[in-house]
C-alpha positions as CSV (number, residue, x, y, z in Angstrom):
1,M,-13.5,9.6,-20.2
2,T,-12.7,6.4,-18.2
3,L,-9.4,4.7,-17.9
4,A,-10.9,1.6,-19.5
5,S,-11.6,3.6,-22.7
6,L,-8.0,5.0,-22.6
7,R,-6.5,1.6,-22.3
8,S,-6.8,0.9,-26.0
9,G,-3.3,0.0,-27.1
10,L,-1.6,3.4,-26.6
11,P,2.1,2.9,-26.0
12,V,3.5,3.6,-22.6
13,R,6.0,6.5,-22.6
14,S,9.5,5.3,-21.8
15,R,11.2,6.8,-18.8
16,R,14.0,7.9,-21.0
17,S,11.9,9.5,-23.6
18,R,11.4,13.2,-23.8
19,P,8.6,14.5,-21.5
20,A,5.3,15.4,-23.0
21,H,5.8,19.1,-22.3
22,G,9.5,19.5,-23.4
23,G,11.7,20.0,-20.4
24,R,14.7,22.0,-21.6
25,I,15.2,23.8,-18.3
26,A,14.9,22.1,-14.9
27,L,14.9,24.2,-11.8
28,R,15.8,22.8,-8.4
29,P,13.4,23.5,-5.5
30,T,16.0,25.7,-3.8
31,S,16.9,27.8,-6.9
32,P,16.3,31.6,-6.6
33,V,14.0,31.7,-9.6
34,A,11.9,28.9,-8.3
35,F,11.5,30.7,-5.0
36,I,10.5,33.9,-6.9
37,C,8.0,32.0,-8.9
38,R,6.4,30.4,-5.8
39,R,6.0,33.9,-4.3
40,S,4.8,35.7,-7.4
41,S,1.4,36.4,-8.8
42,P,0.3,34.9,-12.1
43,T,1.0,38.2,-13.9
44,R,4.5,38.2,-12.6
45,L,5.0,34.6,-13.7
46,V,4.3,35.5,-17.3
47,Q,7.6,37.3,-17.4
48,Y,9.3,34.0,-17.0
49,Q,7.3,32.1,-19.5
50,R,9.9,32.1,-22.3
51,A,12.7,31.2,-19.9
52,L,10.9,28.5,-17.9
53,C,10.0,25.5,-20.0
54,S,7.6,22.7,-19.2
55,F,7.9,20.3,-16.2
56,D,10.7,17.7,-16.6
57,Y,9.6,14.8,-14.4
58,R,13.1,13.3,-14.6
59,E,14.8,16.3,-13.0
60,R,11.8,17.3,-10.7
61,S,11.7,20.9,-11.9
62,I,9.5,23.3,-10.0
63,V,7.9,25.3,-12.7
64,R,5.6,23.9,-15.4
65,G,4.5,26.3,-18.1
66,T,3.6,29.5,-16.3
67,F,2.7,28.1,-12.9
68,V,4.3,26.4,-10.0
69,A,4.5,22.6,-10.2
70,D,2.0,20.9,-8.0
71,I,1.7,17.6,-6.3
72,I,0.6,15.9,-9.5
73,D,3.8,16.8,-11.3
74,I,5.8,15.5,-8.4
75,L,3.7,12.4,-8.1
76,L,4.3,11.4,-11.7
77,S,8.1,11.9,-11.3
78,G,8.8,8.4,-10.1
79,D,7.7,4.8,-10.2
80,R,6.2,4.8,-6.7
81,G,4.1,7.8,-7.6
82,R,3.0,6.2,-10.9
83,I,1.8,3.2,-9.0
84,Y,-0.2,5.3,-6.6
85,A,-1.6,7.4,-9.4
86,C,-2.8,4.4,-11.5
87,N,-4.4,2.9,-8.5
88,L,-6.1,6.1,-7.5
89,L,-7.6,6.5,-11.0
90,D,-8.7,2.9,-11.1
91,C,-10.5,3.4,-7.8
92,I,-12.4,6.3,-9.2
93,D,-13.1,4.5,-12.4
94,A,-14.6,1.6,-10.5
95,N,-16.6,3.9,-8.2
96,L,-14.6,2.7,-5.2
97,L,-13.7,6.3,-4.2
98,D,-15.8,9.4,-4.6
99,R,-14.4,11.9,-7.1
100,A,-15.2,14.9,-5.0
101,E,-13.4,13.3,-2.0
102,V,-10.3,12.6,-4.0
103,R,-10.3,16.1,-5.3
104,N,-10.4,17.5,-1.8
105,V,-7.6,15.2,-0.7
106,L,-5.3,16.2,-3.6
107,N,-6.0,19.9,-3.1
108,E,-5.3,19.7,0.7
109,A,-2.1,17.7,0.0
110,N,-1.1,20.3,-2.5
111,K,-1.3,23.0,0.3
112,K,1.3,21.1,2.3
113,G,4.1,22.4,0.1
114,I,6.2,21.0,-2.7
115,P,7.7,17.6,-1.8
116,A,11.1,16.6,-2.9
117,N,10.0,13.5,-4.9
118,D,7.1,11.1,-5.6
119,R,7.5,9.4,-2.3
120,G,7.1,12.8,-0.6
121,A,4.0,13.4,-2.6
122,I,2.5,10.1,-1.4
123,V,3.4,11.0,2.2
124,N,1.5,14.3,1.8
125,I,-1.5,12.6,0.5
126,N,-1.4,9.9,3.2
127,G,-1.2,12.7,5.8
128,V,-4.4,14.3,4.6
129,V,-6.2,10.9,4.4
130,S,-5.1,10.2,8.0
131,E,-6.2,13.6,9.2
132,L,-9.6,13.2,7.6
133,G,-10.0,9.6,8.7
134,L,-10.7,8.4,5.2
135,I,-10.1,4.6,5.6
136,C,-12.4,1.6,5.0
137,L,-14.7,3.8,2.9
138,C,-14.8,1.9,-0.3
139,G,-18.0,2.8,-2.3
140,I,-18.8,-0.8,-3.2
141,K,-18.9,-3.1,-0.1
142,P,-18.2,-6.7,-1.3
143,S,-21.1,-9.1,-0.6
144,S,-18.7,-11.5,1.3
145,C,-18.1,-8.7,3.9
146,V,-21.5,-9.4,5.5
147,S,-21.1,-13.2,5.9
148,A,-20.6,-14.2,9.5
149,K,-19.4,-17.7,8.3
150,T,-16.2,-16.4,6.6
151,K,-13.1,-16.8,8.7
152,Y,-10.6,-13.9,8.3
153,E,-7.0,-13.7,9.4
154,M,-4.2,-11.2,9.3
155,I,-0.5,-11.9,8.9
156,I,1.8,-9.7,10.9
157,K,5.3,-9.6,12.3
158,R,5.7,-11.4,15.6
159,T,7.0,-8.2,17.3
160,H,3.7,-6.4,16.4
161,L,1.7,-9.1,18.0
162,L,3.8,-9.1,21.1
163,N,2.9,-5.4,21.6
164,I,-0.5,-6.4,22.8
165,F,0.7,-9.2,25.1
166,D,1.6,-9.2,28.8
167,S,5.3,-10.3,28.5
168,S,5.4,-11.4,32.2
169,R,3.3,-14.4,31.1
170,F,6.2,-15.8,29.2
171,T,8.2,-18.2,31.2
172,K,11.2,-18.8,28.9
173,K,13.9,-16.5,27.6
174,R,11.9,-13.3,28.3
175,I,14.9,-11.2,27.1
176,Y,14.0,-12.2,23.6
177,I,10.3,-11.5,23.7
178,N,10.4,-7.8,22.6
179,R,13.6,-7.9,20.6
180,Y,14.1,-9.0,17.0
181,H,16.9,-11.5,16.3
182,P,17.5,-12.6,12.8
183,P,17.4,-16.4,12.6
184,S,20.7,-18.2,12.3
185,P,21.2,-20.9,9.6
186,G,19.2,-24.0,10.6
187,T,17.3,-23.6,13.8
188,S,17.2,-20.6,16.1
189,P,16.6,-21.5,19.8
190,E,15.5,-17.9,20.6
191,T,12.8,-17.6,17.9
192,D,11.7,-21.2,18.3
193,T,11.3,-20.7,22.1
194,T,9.2,-17.5,21.5
195,F,7.0,-19.3,19.0
196,D,6.5,-22.1,21.4
197,E,5.5,-19.7,24.1
198,L,3.0,-18.1,21.8
199,E,1.6,-21.5,20.8
200,R,1.3,-22.4,24.5
201,L,-0.7,-19.3,25.3
202,R,-2.8,-19.4,22.1
203,G,-6.4,-18.3,22.8
204,D,-5.8,-17.4,26.4
205,P,-7.5,-14.0,26.8
206,S,-5.7,-13.2,30.1
207,V,-2.4,-12.7,28.2
208,L,-3.8,-9.7,26.4
209,L,-3.0,-6.3,27.8
210,P,-6.1,-4.1,28.6
211,G,-6.9,-1.2,26.4
212,K,-5.0,-2.6,23.4
213,S,-6.3,-3.1,19.9
214,I,-5.3,-4.9,16.7
215,G,-4.2,-2.1,14.5
216,L,-3.7,1.6,15.1
217,P,-6.2,4.4,15.2
218,K,-7.0,5.9,11.7
219,M,-5.0,3.1,10.1
220,P,-6.5,0.1,8.3
221,V,-6.0,-3.5,9.3
222,W,-5.6,-5.9,6.5
223,W,-7.3,-9.2,6.4
224,S,-7.5,-12.3,4.1
225,V,-9.7,-15.3,4.0
226,R,-8.1,-18.3,5.6
227,S,-9.7,-20.8,3.3
228,D,-8.3,-18.9,0.3
229,V,-4.8,-19.1,1.6
230,L,-5.1,-22.8,2.4
231,A,-6.4,-23.5,-1.1
232,R,-3.5,-21.8,-2.8
233,I,-0.6,-23.1,-0.8
234,G,-2.0,-26.6,-0.6
235,A,-1.1,-27.2,3.1
236,R,-1.3,-25.7,6.5
237,P,0.6,-22.3,6.5
238,T,2.8,-23.4,9.3
239,Q,6.5,-23.3,8.2
240,N,5.4,-21.8,4.9
241,A,6.1,-18.2,5.6
242,D,7.6,-17.5,2.2
243,K,4.6,-18.8,0.4
244,V,2.1,-16.9,2.5
245,R,4.1,-13.7,2.2
246,S,4.3,-14.0,-1.6
247,L,0.6,-14.9,-1.9
248,L,-0.5,-11.9,0.2
249,G,1.9,-9.5,-1.6
250,L,3.8,-8.6,1.7
251,V,6.8,-7.1,-0.1
252,H,7.8,-5.1,3.0
253,H,8.7,-8.3,5.0
254,P,12.4,-9.2,4.2
255,R,14.3,-12.4,4.9
256,G,14.4,-13.2,8.6
257,T,11.0,-11.8,9.4
258,P,9.0,-14.0,11.9
259,L,5.3,-14.0,10.9
260,M,2.2,-14.8,12.9
261,S,-1.5,-15.2,12.0
262,V,-4.1,-13.5,14.0
263,S,-7.9,-14.1,13.9
264,V,-10.8,-12.5,15.7
265,P,-14.6,-13.3,15.6
266,T,-16.0,-12.3,12.3
267,A,-18.9,-10.3,13.9
268,S,-16.3,-7.8,15.3
269,L,-15.1,-7.1,11.8
270,I,-18.3,-6.8,9.8
271,P,-19.2,-3.2,10.8
272,T,-16.1,-1.7,9.2
273,L,-14.9,-4.5,6.9
274,N,-14.5,-3.4,3.3
275,R,-12.6,-3.6,0.1
276,P,-9.3,-1.7,0.2
277,T,-8.7,1.5,-1.8
278,S,-5.6,3.6,-2.6
279,F,-6.4,5.6,0.6
280,D,-6.1,2.4,2.6
281,A,-3.0,1.1,0.8
282,A,-1.1,4.4,1.3
283,S,2.5,3.7,0.2
284,H,2.1,-0.1,-0.3
285,R,4.3,-0.9,-3.3
286,R,2.4,-3.9,-4.5
287,F,-1.2,-2.8,-3.9
288,R,-3.4,-3.0,-7.0
289,A,-7.0,-1.8,-7.2
290,R,-7.8,-3.5,-10.5
291,A,-7.4,-7.3,-10.6
292,D,-6.6,-9.2,-13.7
293,N,-9.7,-11.3,-13.3
294,P,-12.3,-9.3,-11.3
295,N,-14.6,-11.2,-9.0
296,P,-18.4,-10.6,-9.5
297,G,-18.6,-10.1,-5.8
298,G,-16.6,-7.0,-5.9
299,E,-13.6,-8.1,-3.8
300,G,-10.1,-6.8,-4.2
301,Y,-7.2,-9.1,-4.7
302,T,-3.6,-9.3,-3.4
303,V,-0.7,-9.4,-5.8
304,D,1.1,-12.7,-5.8
305,L,4.8,-11.8,-5.7
306,D,5.9,-15.1,-7.2
307,L,3.6,-14.7,-10.2
308,F,4.6,-11.1,-10.6
309,C,8.4,-11.9,-10.6
310,G,7.7,-14.7,-13.0
311,R,5.9,-12.2,-15.3
312,A,2.7,-14.3,-15.4
313,P,-0.3,-13.1,-17.4
314,S,-2.3,-12.9,-14.2
315,I,-0.8,-12.0,-10.9
316,D,-4.0,-12.2,-8.8
317,G,-3.4,-13.6,-5.3
318,V,-6.3,-14.0,-2.9
319,R,-9.2,-11.8,-1.7
320,E,-8.2,-9.0,0.7
321,Y,-10.1,-6.7,3.0
322,V,-9.5,-3.9,5.4
323,S,-11.1,-2.9,8.7
324,A,-10.7,-0.3,11.3
325,A,-8.6,-1.1,14.4
326,V,-10.2,-3.9,16.5
327,P,-10.2,-3.4,20.3
328,T,-9.2,-6.6,22.1
329,D,-11.0,-6.0,25.4
330,G,-13.5,-8.8,25.9
331,L,-12.6,-10.2,22.5
332,R,-11.5,-13.8,21.7
333,V,-8.3,-13.4,19.8
334,T,-6.5,-16.4,18.5
335,W,-3.0,-16.6,16.9
336,R,-0.8,-19.2,15.5
337,R,2.7,-19.5,14.1
338,V,3.3,-19.0,10.4
339,G,7.1,-19.2,10.3
340,I,10.2,-17.2,9.5
341,C,10.8,-15.9,6.0
342,S,13.9,-17.6,4.6
343,T,14.2,-15.6,1.3
344,E,13.8,-12.1,0.1
345,P,10.2,-11.2,-1.1
346,E,11.2,-10.5,-4.7
347,T,14.1,-11.2,-7.1
348,G,16.1,-8.4,-8.7
349,T,16.5,-4.8,-7.4
350,E,13.7,-2.9,-5.7
351,S,13.8,-0.1,-8.3
352,D,13.6,-2.4,-11.2
353,R,10.6,-4.2,-9.7
354,D,8.9,-0.9,-8.9
355,R,9.4,0.2,-12.5
356,E,8.0,-3.1,-13.8
357,F,5.0,-2.9,-11.6
358,A,4.3,0.7,-12.5
359,D,4.5,-0.1,-16.2
360,R,2.1,-3.0,-15.7
361,L,-0.5,-0.8,-14.0
362,Q,0.0,1.9,-16.6
363,S,-0.4,-0.5,-19.5
364,G,-2.3,1.2,-22.4
365,L,-1.9,4.6,-20.8
366,S,0.6,7.3,-21.7
367,R,2.0,9.7,-19.1
368,H,-0.1,12.4,-20.7
369,D,-3.2,10.4,-20.1
370,L,-2.4,10.0,-16.4
371,E,-1.7,13.7,-15.9
372,R,-4.8,14.7,-17.8
373,E,-7.0,12.5,-15.7
374,L,-5.4,13.6,-12.4
375,R,-5.7,17.3,-13.3
376,A,-9.3,16.8,-14.1
377,L,-9.8,16.0,-10.4
378,M,-8.4,19.3,-9.2
């Protein structure tokens, strides 16, 4: 049964409603009975069956029925976990991830122990993905990924870009190069000077340190299409950091973050360039595997934070891609200033927005549906 067939108007279970399996007794991970159950055989656990009720995801109990709660129970205990679970199932449903590979990852993550909450469950899963090197492995490679004419760019914090530069090449206010200073109201001489220095050295390969790379080993690098961004914001991205951040769904960049755009020759990206999956997104709070208006080319889309906060029917941003880390030795790397974020990425509280986003992804699915589909993988 696919998720598309399940999304047929079923109401989404409220977080305050009674769990599908009851939940009269909730055991803490450190409770003596929970410890006994973790160390006991299935036969011994039967003795606790009447005393130990079903998993209460609100209280993060350890025992579900007659067996120890696993990573799926914990994953569905919070909004971040629900976001990850929905995206994971959508990836499988669209053949973006191999079912057997996902089963292996979940089983290996389950062996790492019982996490404290849904975020811990995601950390365990991400750890297995990193250990196995399962990035940029989407099962459906978008057709646009093989076009050498497409110009890709990534938006990163200025401090991350400076890590691959030889700071001795900067001639002004070097003390500020590798430090982060929140901008003061109006103009900020420190950040403006640093941006000016970066602009002055733009495209100079000698400023790059040898042996460096854009991105980290076993971690995906995120790219967007420059023409897509320009078409949506209606002007050059310079001094439009808030608009660019919102369009790309960069919810992790708060007010005061200086952003830069980095581009490399397309030919260096094509070998590993692919559509992102849940394994690539890791704990990204605003990643979405299923767009509101899917592209026939098979591309994934960012979440436009402004549209999301405005509760628009479609919150599709622009096409997004991932690649493996790109070594900079002998590579022509260009960069340009985007600007400094002057507002917070979203309105309202983080927890409220997480809950709203999780409910949006889970639309038409009950919690029982999510759990059933995830358990079918293990």
